[in-house]
C-alpha positions in Angstrom: 14.8 114.9 53.9 15.4 117.0 50.8 15.3 120.8 50.3 15.3 122.8 47.1 16.3 126.5 47.6 15.8 128.7 44.6 17.6 132.1 44.4 18.6 134.8 42.0 18.3 138.5 41.6 14.8 139.9 41.2 13.1 139.2 37.8 15.0 136.0 37.0 11.8 133.9 37.1 11.9 132.4 40.6 8.3 132.9 41.4 7.1 131.8 37.9 9.1 128.6 38.3 7.7 127.8 41.8 4.2 128.8 40.8 4.3 126.0 38.3 5.2 123.5 41.1 2.4 125.0 43.2 0.0 124.3 40.4 1.0 120.6 40.3 0.7 120.0 44.0 -2.3 118.6 45.9 -2.0 121.0 48.9 -3.4 122.3 52.1 -2.3 125.7 53.5 -0.3 125.6 56.7 1.2 128.1 59.3 4.0 127.7 61.7 4.2 131.1 63.3 5.4 133.4 60.6 6.3 130.5 58.3 3.4 130.0 55.9 3.0 127.9 52.9 1.3 125.0 51.2 1.7 121.3 52.1 1.5 118.3 49.8 0.7 115.6 52.3 0.8 112.8 49.7 4.4 113.5 48.9 5.4 115.2 52.2 6.5 118.4 50.5 6.2 121.8 52.1 6.2 124.8 49.7 7.1 127.8 51.8 5.6 131.1 50.9 2.1 132.1 49.7 1.1 131.3 46.1 -2.7 131.3 46.4 -3.0 135.0 45.6 -3.2 137.0 42.4 -0.2 139.3 42.8 3.1 139.9 41.0 5.0 139.3 44.2 4.2 135.9 45.7 6.0 133.3 47.6 8.3 134.2 50.4 7.9 137.9 49.4 4.4 137.6 51.1 6.0 136.5 54.4 7.0 138.7 57.3 10.5 140.3 57.2 10.9 138.6 60.7 10.4 135.1 59.5 14.0 133.8 59.7 14.1 132.9 63.4 10.9 130.8 63.1 12.1 129.4 59.7 15.2 128.0 61.5 13.0 126.4 64.2 10.7 125.0 61.5 13.5 123.3 59.5 15.0 121.8 62.6 11.7 120.4 63.8 9.7 119.1 60.8 10.3 116.0 58.8 9.2 117.3 55.4 10.8 117.9 52.1 11.0 121.6 51.6 11.0 124.0 48.6 11.3 127.8 48.6 12.4 130.7 46.6 13.1 134.3 47.2 15.0 136.8 49.3 13.3 136.3 52.6 14.8 132.8 53.1 17.5 132.5 50.5 20.4 133.7 52.6 23.9 132.3 53.3 23.2 131.5 56.9 19.9 129.7 56.1 21.6 127.7 53.3 24.4 126.7 55.6 21.9 125.4 58.2 19.9 123.7 55.6 23.0 122.0 54.2 23.6 120.5 57.7 20.0 119.1 58.0 18.9 118.3 54.5 20.0 116.9 51.2 20.2 120.4 49.8 19.8 121.4 46.1 20.6 125.0 45.4 19.2 126.4 42.2 20.3 129.8 41.0 18.4 131.5 38.2 20.2 134.1 36.0 19.3 136.1 33.0 20.8 138.8 30.7 20.8 142.4 31.9 18.6 143.3 28.9 16.0 140.7 29.9 16.1 141.8 33.6 15.5 145.5 32.6 12.5 144.4 30.4 11.0 142.3 33.1 11.4 145.0 35.8 9.7 147.4 33.4 6.9 145.0 32.6 6.3 144.4 36.3 6.4 148.2 37.1 9.0 147.4 39.8 9.8 150.2 42.2 13.0 148.5 43.5 15.8 150.9 43.8 19.3 150.4 42.4 20.6 150.1 45.9 18.2 147.3 46.7 19.1 145.5 43.5 22.8 145.9 44.2 22.2 144.4 47.7 20.6 141.3 46.1 23.5 140.9 43.7 25.9 141.0 46.7 23.9 138.5 48.6 23.9 136.1 45.6 27.7 136.6 45.1 28.4 135.6 48.7 26.3 132.5 48.4 28.1 131.6 45.1 31.5 132.1 46.8 30.6 129.9 49.7 28.9 127.0 47.9 30.5 127.5 44.5 33.7 125.8 45.6 31.8 122.6 46.4 31.4 121.0 43.0 27.8 120.6 41.9 26.4 122.5 44.8 24.9 125.3 42.7 22.8 124.5 39.6 22.5 127.6 37.4 19.7 128.0 34.9 18.5 130.7 32.5 14.8 130.5 32.0 13.8 132.4 28.9 10.3 131.1 28.4 7.5 129.3 30.1 8.3 125.9 28.6 11.8 126.0 30.2 10.1 126.9 33.6 7.7 124.0 33.1 10.6 121.5 32.4 12.6 122.6 35.4 9.5 122.6 37.7 8.8 119.0 36.7 12.5 118.1 37.4 12.4 119.7 40.8 9.0 118.2 41.8 10.0 114.7 40.7 13.2 115.0 42.7 11.4 116.0 45.8 8.9 113.2 45.5 11.5 110.5 44.9 
């Protein structure tokens, strides 16, 4: 089975990227306790998180803060290709477990500080500097753990919607293959 885990600090384009994959998928909604998402039965792909809402914060941001225990059960039990993005599930412990169970592809989105400031302002974010610094530390720890394994972390800067579309096609095609 395959898994694509997409991470990055807030406002790097994670949700925009995965929303493009969501739009391509024939899907049904599913729930496994606190784990919720959309399932592409034809290609056996589970997209974790909620994307069928009109909200700035989608995906795993819409899941319960307590989702991790059931997430670990879910990935151990199901035989599905999985994709997710966001802070709820993109943690070092989860990625280590996924790496044991799946062919894991870690995608890290980055952007310039100027772009991030603009995107936070455009979204009317209320995230504190302390919260944002915590996300940076989390990403740094993941990079340190997996970065030493050549090719384990793919890094992308998505500056426009066409770049998001191109990468979303790449990811979706990989999961289907």
